[in-house]
N, C-alpha and C positions, 0 to 999 in steps of 0.2 A: 549324668552330671559329673561323676567322679572321673570318667575318661576324658571329658573336656578339660577339667582342671589339670589333670596329669599331662595333657598334651598341649596346654597353653604355652605359647612362646614365652620363654623366661621361667617357666615352671621348673625346668631342670637346668642345672648349670652345666654347660658343655665342659668337657675335660680337655679340649684343644683350643688353641688361640682362635679368636674371632675378629674379623674386620666388619664393622657396621658403619654404614653411611646413610644419610638421610637428607633429602632436599628441605631446605629451610621453610619454603612455602608450599609444601606438598599438599595438593588439594584432595588427594585420595586417602592418604594415611597421615593424620596429624603428627607433627613432630613430637608432640607429647608422648606418643606411643614409643618412639625410639628412645626418648629421654628416660622413660620409665624402665625400658629394657636395659638401658645402659646402667641405670642406678641398681637394678636387681642383679645384674651380672657383676658389677663392681663390688656390691655387697657380698657376693659369693666368691670373690677373688678370682674371677675369670680373667684370663689374659686377653684383654680387649683393646682394640684400637677403634676409637669412635670419631667420626668426622661428620660435620654438617656442611653440606654443599650450599653455599650462600645464594640468596636471591633467585631461587628457581622453583619450578614445580616438579611434579612426579617424574614424568618421562625424561625431561631435560636433566633432572637431578640424577637419574639412573645413568644417563649417558656421560655426564660430566664427572660423576663419581667413579666410573668404571676404571679409568687409568690408575687411580690411586689404589683401587682394589687389586688390579693386576700386578702393580708394583709390589704391593704387600705380599701377594701370593708368591711372586718371584723370589722375594727375600726368604720366605719359608722354604721353598724348594732349593735355594742356595745354601740352606743350613744356618741362616742367621736367626737368632732368637726373635720372637715376636715382641715388638714394643708394647707397652701397656700405657693406656691413657687415663686410667683411673687414678685419682689422687684425692 
């Protein structure tokens, strides 16, 4: 059980910026899961960009959210600081 707790997503705060997006009506992973992770990361001062992809389900959300994730990564590779959406 200890190993499961230690490896639970959100159990450790990443020390690098994170882009997290989630489909609003995801039928496989409830949005409450990503909202909880966002809250945990923000509480640990993780540099996080969080986006909800509106009105979609899991697979479509992954596809529609990908351009934003790629743009975010391009910004990091270009040396721009990661924006933070925790407030």
